[in-house]
C-alpha positions, 0 to 999 in steps of 0.5 A: 854898502847898506847898514845891515850889510856893513854890520854883517860884514863886521860880524864875519869870523874867518880865520886870521882876519876876524872882526869883533863879533859885537862892534861898538855902537860908536863904530856903527854910528860912524859907519852909518854917518859915512853910509848916509853920504854914500847911500848905495855905492855898490849898486852903481850910484854916484855920491851926491857931492862934487868929485873935486872935494873928494879929490882934495880930501881923499887922503884925510878920509882914508886915514880917518876911516883906517883910524876908526876901524883899526881898534877892531882889526887884529894887529898883523905886525906882532908875532903870535906864537909860531904864526907867520906874517904873510903879505899878498900882492894882487896885480890887476891888469888894466888897459884904458880905452880897451876892453878892460876900461874902468877895471883899474880904479882911480877915483877917490870914491873907489878908494873909499868904497874899497876900504869899506867893502874890501876890493878883493876878499882873499882866502888862503887854502891849506894843502892839508886836512885838519888832523882832528876832524879829517876835513879841510882846514878853515881858510884864512881870510883878508881883504886886499886894498889898492896901492901903487896905481899905474896906467896899465896895472894896479896892485892890491895888498892884503896881510895875513897871519898864518898860524902854526900848523896851517900847512903848505898853501895850496890855493887862494880863493878870490872874491871880487867885491866890485860890481865889475869883473877884474883881470888878475894877472898874478898873486904874489905871497911874501913872507913864507918860510920857504920864500916867495910864492907866485900864483899865475892867474891870468884870468878874469874874476867875476863880481860876486854880485854876478856869481857868488861862487869864489874863484880858485887859483891853485899854486903853480905846482902840478899834481896828478889826481892821485897825488893831490894833497888831501886838503885840495882834493875837494876843491879840485873836484868842485872847480871842475864841476863849476866849469862843466855847468849843468847844461841848462840855460843861456850862457852869459858873457862872464860865465866860465862854462864849457859844454858841447853843441852841434854847429846849428847856428850858421843859418838864419832861417827866420830871415829867409829860407835861402839862409837856412843851413843844415845842422852839422853834427849827427848822423846826416852831417857828421862834424866836431862839436863846438862850445854850447851857448844855449841860445833859443831856437829859431822860429822856423827851424827848432833844430837851429839856434838863433844868432847873436852879435855877441857869441859866447865863449868861456870868459878866459877864452876871450881875446886880451885887450891887445889882441882885441885892438889888433885883430878882434873887434877893430880889424875883422869886424871892421873889414867884414861889417863895414869895409866889404859892404863899402866896396859893394857901393864902389862896384855897382855890378857885383858880377863884373870881372876884371877887364884885363890884367893891367886892371888887376895890376893897378890894385898894387900900383894905382890903387882903388878909389874909396868912398869917404865912409870907409876911409877912416875904417881902413886907415885905422886897421893894423894889417900891414899890407893895406895902405891908403893915399890921397891924390887930387882930393880922392882917397885910394886903397893900395894893396902891397904886392904879395911876395910871389909877385914881388919876386916874379910877376909871371911865376904864377903862369908857369907849370913849374910854380903850379907844381912847386906850390903843392909841396911848398905853398900854403896847402902842401897837405894834399899831394899824394903818391899814385899807388893804384892804376888805373885811377878809379873813383870809389863813388857809386857809378849808378849815380856819378857815372863811369868811375874810370879815369881818362888819364891813361898810361899811354897819355902819361907816357906821351907827356913824359916823353916816353922816358919810361912806361907808366908802369915803371913810373908807378913802380919807381914812385914818380907819379903824384896826384891832387885828387879832388874827384870823389870829395867834390863830385857829390856837390857838383850838381848842387853848386851848379844850380847857384847863380854865377858858379860852376864846379867839377870833380878834378884829378891832377897828375904830376911826374917827378923829374930827375931834378927832384921837382914835379911837373904836371902832365894831365888834368881831368875835369868831371861833371856827373850826370844831371838834368838829363845830361850824361856824365862829362869828363875831359883830360887837358894836358900842357901843349905847344898848340895855342888852343890846347895851351889856353884850355890847359891854363883854364883847366889849371884855373879850375884846379887852383880854385878847387885847391883854394877851397879845399885848403880853406875848408878842410886843411885849414878850418876843419883840420885845425880850428874846428877839430881842436875846439873839442880838445879844449872843451874836454880839457877844461871840463875834465883836467884840473888847472893843476894837472900837468897835462892841462898846463902843457896843453893850455898855451896851445888853446889860447884864443882858439874858441874866440876866433872860432866864434868869430868865424861862425859869426862872420866867416863861415855863416850863411851868406858869409865871406866863405860862401860868397867867395869860394867855389862851393858857395852855400855848400862850403861848410857842408862840404867840410862835413863830408870831408870830415866824414870821409877822410878825417881821423885823429891818428893821421893828424900826426905829421909822420902818419899823414905823410905815410898815409899819402905815400909821401914817406915810408918808415925807415929807422936809418933815416933822419926823423925815422922817415924816408921822404918819397920826394926829398925836396919837400919843404913842408915835410922837411921843416915840419919833421924837424919841428915835430921831433922838437915838439915830441921831445919836449912832450916826452920830457914832460910826460916821463917826468910826471908819469915815470911808469905806465900804470900812472897813465892808465890810472889817471882818472882825469886824463882818461876822462878827458880822452874819453870825452874828446872821443865820445862827446867832442867827436861824437860822430866818430866815437866808435872808430877803431883808430882812436888811440888808447892811453895806456902807456907814456908813449900813447900819451906822448903821441896824443899830446904831440899830435894836438900841439902839432895841429894847433901850432905847426900845421896851422902855421903852415896853412895860415900865414902864407895865405896873403903871400900866395893868395894876395895876387888872386890869379895865382890862387883863384877861390872860385871859377865862375864859368865852365870850360869852353869845351863843355857843351859849347855853343858855336858862338861861345867857342868862337868867342874863346878862340877870338879872345882866350884871355877874356875867357880866363878873366871871366872864369876868375872871381869877380872884382868884388869877390877878389877884393873881399878875399884879398882884404880878409886874407891880409887880416888872417895872415897878420901876427898880433903884437901879443902873439906867443910863439912856440917854445918862446915863453916859459910858463910860470908852472914850469919855472918852479920845476927844475927838470921841466925848466931845463927841458923847455930850454932844450926845446927853445934851443932846438927851435932856434937851430931849426930857424938856422937850418931853414935859412940854410936850406932856403939858400941851397940852389940844389933845393929847387922847391925852395930856392932859386931865381924868383922862388919864394923861400919856404919859411912858414915853419920858422918858429919866431916872427915879428908882428904883421904879415911876415910869412913865417912864425909858429904861434903856440895856438890857433889864434887867428 
């Protein structure tokens, strides 16, 4: 600190820790002498004397300075009137070698610097207004100094004298006086009349030199806006203003600004016109909004934002050090930016498919020979299913067999497994009841051709052995369908113009047997009119005829690739990651950190904005892994916009509403969960409804505690502003839809909050953590189909080749070797639980600890989730439940709440954290 800065600091007169207004010349002289040895320690300069001398003398220097300063610091050991002595302990987390490296101070110079400046300036804020002035009381200030340094955390201590009449402490202001951010875990206040007070911070605190605005941490007590203590109202509102920002400029890494923008950063038009992508968000391509970064526009397209390897998210949304090591920079970045390009050097022909099935099996037995430059990267990855081994001087990558293949390596071929996975696989959210006959497209026939399906009643009756008529099957709710016709058909011609790709609209019809399982009866593939060719469509059915049987297998491969793409783009990315981000942005802009609904939702927002930013950087971007490996190619994310426009609606994101909308359940007050399932053995629905009920009861207990009457919901200005902003800004392209819920009663609020938590926790777990189990053996879930059906405009030569070697035709249709390896590596990473994962109902938040009723409600929630674990285990051993139990069947456990780290195929994290 320079002399003028020191004098200014010594002249400061904050309540409870003021120094003499006119320090003596001897003090200034001593300070000048010390300053001459440390000319500019706060601008990153190092002292000009050896560190070893400081190390030997650090204790003496500290003692000397304390002795010099003590006459000018009021004693905190004596009692003044009715004042109270309070000790504040600040706990700072540090992980050496991680992203918090150097946050913990260990050098003697840092001790000296801390003593002169105060590492943290803390200010206690009263909950009460000054009765004389009617304004906020002056804060009480003290400086926190370091003690008890450890490897993983450092504690800082400050002492206050709180005068009588100061009132209840409602918040602490923190000023970080170092030139680097610090991560404060919590602040402990001891000596208060009512006992110890802990403020859970769990936040980065910026340097005052980067941002002069002090950080505020409210106590753990929650308040509705109208019930906010008078002394905190201004601070509450100001903090929200700080988080909203002014919508201007480019965001810096340490900012905590939450604002909206369109998805205009997926393309790189300045690099190549082939890498330009449309802006998602707006009338042409409706889409949810993402977090604004404020980067400059590209030169070739002013509507697109330039890309950067450092994608901004508000500072507290970033991964922790543990998460960063386990997943972020070390894993996903290594796989996408180093390992996958390394694989390209192994496979000279990027279009080459697998020559035979033994070659595919060798990935799990003999392994893939690796180039030297990626061996180190792979061996450092924590993903549990990746192993390397050395043989004869060479290094090999060996994939663990997915659980599906471990249990039954031939199961993926069978129709029964194909059907079962629509109910108990990693995309059980699309299967729906057939309610109209004949099946008809809603697309314009002038553009897309005849809308009538070729799947007729007569064909259905033949395939089900004439056990009933098609009309009877319809009336008895025995016909179900995967419908990828209308959502895909508008993109078929575009995709077919891409190199090495084909595409169809598809419909797959299933029949529910007397045993309660589905069996497929027909697949229809459709190509719309294009390039002078008429519409082409054909129906394929299971058959004992060899040629028809191989055509059926090929048709299934196309449908599986359609399902894989829809799963990744819509069920997974759009409906969870993408649609949840606006809830997070709006909550931080409109709900105070002391708002009970913010505190209820906040655990379910953890890491989501960071993982979404990484996805925009390397997964869903132009020429990213999704475009390179999934069926729609460069149109993949644009297609998710089309699905958002046509099918997404908030009120049907609730599990019961979704099941009803798909005809998979009907309301029945006498049934368990209030719903009667159309297919009783529907594992996703059975486990999901149990989980939904547990979440809803937990939310109900919280809402009714804080909102004992409906008027409080309607009168909560922050709550209403949050929900309005979710609709009008976060989902602006659907703001006028009539189905948006209103928040007038407790039940309204319960339904909205339960839906958000369900999507972030249960829905996401169901579609994410089974990806390697089902997709780790890619023939089970090919992500793309590269060749058309042999019967679509076949040449005589091509058809003869199919008849001669149908297996080769199937292998050629599957993804290339490079595509398959890329997908397997990425699915392994995305299916992995981090070691710092926080699971639903497992962690009692500090703010709930202080509320006895909420604490009890959470304990009941935890108990219900443990009961769910047991009931899932029991159902998975019930041989009458053929969709989740039996020889070679993968048990359905994706909605088991808890899990160890790694690839486990179970566990429901609080949030979309991967």
